[in-house]
N, C-alpha and C positions, 0 to 999 in steps of 0.2 A: 567651491568644490566640496561636495558632501562625502565624508568618509564613513565606511561601515565600522561598527563597533569592533574593536580588536578582541578576538577570542581564540582560544585553543581548544579544539574538539578532541574527542577520544580517538578518532582515526588518525589525527595528526600525532598525538602522543604515541600511539601504537607504531606508527611509521618511524618516529624518532627513536623508539626503543628497539624495534625489530631489525632495522637496517644494520646498526652497529653490532648487534648480537650475532646476526648472520655472518657478518664479515669476520668477527672474532672467531666464530666456530670454524669457518672455512680456513682461517689462518692457522688455527690449532691443528687442523687436519692436513696442513701443508699442501693445500690445493693451489694449482695454477689459476690465475685470474680470480683470486679469492674475493676481491672487492665486488665482483659481479654478483656474488651471493646477496649483497645488500640491494642491488638493483632488482633481482628476482623477487626479493621480499617486498620491496616497495610496490612492484607491479601486482602483487597478489593480495595485498591488504585491501579489503572491500568493506562496504558499510554494514553488511550482515554476514552471519556465519555461513548461510547457505550459498551466498554469492562468492564467499571466499573459497569454499570447497569446490564450487564449479570452476572458479578462476584457476585454482591450483591444478585441477584435473586437465582442463583445456590447455594450459600452458605446458604441463608435463608431456602430454601426448603430442602437442605441436612441436616441442623440442626434440622428441624422439624421431618424429618424421623429418625434422630438419637435419638430424644426424644422418639419416638414411640418404637424403638428398646430397649431403656433403660427401658421403662415401661414394655415391654413384658418379658425381660430377667432378669434385675436386680430385679424387683418386683416378677417375677415368680420364680426365683431361689435364688440368693443371691448377695449382693454387694461385689464381690471379683474380683481381677485382672484376674483370670482365666476365669471368665464369660465375662469380657471385651474382652479377646482374642477371645472367641467364637462369641461374637457380631460382632467383626471386620471381622471375616471369612465370615459371612453372609451379613454384611452391605456393604462392599466394592463392591461385585458383583452387589448389588442393585443400587448403585450409578453409576456404569459403565453402567448398563442397561438403566438407565434414563438419561445418559449423564450429570451427576452431579459430576464428579470426582474432579472438581475444588473446590467443597465444602467439600472435605474430611478432610482437616486439621482443618477448623473452626468447623465442626460438631464433630470432635474428641475432641476438646476443651470442647464442651458442654457435651459430654459423660464423660469426666474426671471430670467435675464439679459434675455431678450426682453421679458418683462413689464415689467421695470424701465426698459428702454431706450425702450419705447413705440412702436417701429416696427421693421419688418423689411426692411432695405434689403440690396442686394447687398454693400455694404461691411461691414455688420454680420454678414451671413451668413459672409463670409470671415474676419471677426474670430473668430467662434465656431469655425469650421473650424480655424483656426490654434491656438486655445486647446486644442481636442481633440487636435490633432496633437502639440503641445508636451507636454501633460499625459500622454497615453497613451504617446507615444514615449519620454518620459523614464523612465517606469515600465518599459518594455520594455528600455531600455538598462541601467538599474541592476540589472535582474533577469537580465542575461546571465551574471553570475558567480554560480555556486552552489557552495558548499563541497563537497568530496568527502565522501561518507558511507561509502566503502568500508571504512574501519577499523571503524566501528560494525557494519556488515553482517558483516564477518569475525568480530567478537567474538560476534555472535549465532550465526553458523555453527559456530564452534568449541565454544561452550557447548552448543549443541543436540546436536552429535555426542558430546560428553562425557556428556550425559544419556542418549542412546540406548545408548551403550556400557555405562554403569552399569546400565541397565535389563536389558540382555541378560546381564550378569554376575550380577545378582541372580536372574534366572530360572534361569540355569544352576546357581547355588548351591542354589536351591530344588529343582531336579530331582535333584540329587545327595543332598541331605540330607533332603528331604521336609518341611522346615520353614524358616522365615526370620523374622528380626526387622526386615526392611526396612520403612521407614516410607512408601515410595512418593514420597519427596521429589522425585526426578528426574522422575518421571512428571508430577507437578503442575507442576514448573518448565518442562518441555518444553511442556506444554499452554499455559502462559502466554507462553512465548517465541515460539511459532509465529505468532500473530496480530500481535505487535509486529514481528517480523522481516519478515513479508509486507507490512505497512503501510509499513515503512521502505524495503523493496525497491521497492514501487510508487511511492514518492516519487522514487526514483532513476530509474525508468522515465519519470516525468513531467518529469524534468529533462533528458531527451534527446529533442529534438524529432523526430529522424529515425528513432526506433525505438519500438516499442510494448512490447517485452519486453526483459528483460536476464537475464543468467545467474543473478543472485542471486534474482530473482523466480521463475524456473523451478526453482531449487534448493530454495527454501523451499516451493514448491508441491509438489514431489516429496516432500520430507520430511513435509509435512502428510498426504499420502496414505499414506505408510508408517506414520506415527504412528497413523492410524486403525486400521490392521491391528494394531499393537502393543496398542492399547487393547482391541481386540476379542478378542485371543487370551489376554490375561493372566488373565481369569476362568476360562478353560478349563484353564490350567496349574495355577492355585492350587486348583482343585477336584478334582485327581487323587485318587482314593480310596486308591491305594497306589503305592509306588515300584517300578518294574519295570526289567529290564535295559536296555530301550530308552531309559530316562530318561538314563542316563549317556552313551549314544551321542549323543543330541540336545544334552545339556549340553556335551559336548566341541565340537560344531559351533558352538554359541552363544558359547562362550568364545573360539574362534578368530575368529568374526565380530565379537565385541565389541572385539577388539584391532585391528580394521581398519575401523572406522567413520570414514570421512573423505569428502571431497568428490570424490575421484577415482572412476572407474567400474571397480570390480572385480567387479561383479555376475555377469558371465559365469563367472568363476573359482568363485564360491561356489555358483552354480547347478549347476556340475559336481560340486562336493563334496556338495551336497544330494542329487543323484541317487545318489551312492555311499552316502549315509546311508540313503536309501530302500531301496536294494538290500540293505544289511546288515540294515536293519529287517525286511525281508521274509524274510531267511534265518534270523532268530532263531526259537526255539521258540514255538509257539502258547500262549496263556494257558491255565492249568489251572483258573481259577475266574472268576466273573463280575466281581469287582472288578478283576482284572488285565486282563480284556478291555476294560472301560471305560477304564482308564488307557491301554492301547495304542491304542484307538480315538481318544481325545482327542489323544494324541501324534501319531498319523498325520494327524489333521486339522490339528494345529499345523504339521506339515511342509508341508502344502498352503498354509497361510497364509504361511509363510516363503518359499515359492516365489513367491507373488504379491508379497510384499515385495521380493524381489530382482529380479523382472521389472520392477517400477516403476522401480527404480534403473537397470536395464539400458537402459531407453528414454531415460534422461537422459544427455546428452553429457558432463556433468561438468566440474569445474574441473581444472586441472593440479595434481595432488597434489604437495605439497612435502614 
């Protein structure tokens, strides 16, 4: 049986710190059901700041709605478990309607307090209000600190650029030789890296409350669109019937581009070079047989795809290249 490596993450540490702190605060305030403050904190600690704020809001509102239901049904009928069941039948659809289902567990905790207490007075209402404030507030406080993930994002960025560079070099080699023993490893690796990198970049977005996007997410989104073009053109290149003079011209361009795949924005420079390649391509002699014509047509289409590849990069502001 294979076991996963034992590790303690930041969320685990925050939970271990936040729960007892919330309980101690509730105890200091002499609140009834003070241990529930720890439960409310645990429920509210999320992987990102933005998710934590959303969780606190939905749970707080859901709990207030729960108190209204408790007043209407427990006070209106009786404080019995059967009434609790009837309350839940009506309460859950209301949470679904208002998209507050995340707050179901925490609001049920409040309902159980009221059921156990046997009455709903103003004093007990403020007790529950303070419990929620302590529990949710503690979770928000411990979630203020989020470790930087810039180093991991940079690692993804660099490795992705290395993969793209390697792909271009392999394509250039194929255009020169008409054959290749490339396994396509970098293509597969890039396809696996992109969704992981975008997910991590989105996590970084979620950890900054004042902004919805960041440079890393925009960067990986740009690379994803470029990679779609690379995947689209590779079959065209590998299916060339013969090697023509224009193959070397495009190979030279790709080798130069491969040496300058980075996060800076040099797309304008390479669009200019690609225009010159197109002009030289047009000045070359016309094909003298059908196979050469097919090869030239495929290469010219490849130039168009590379133009789109570079235009995507040109619209991206870019990192400061080091």
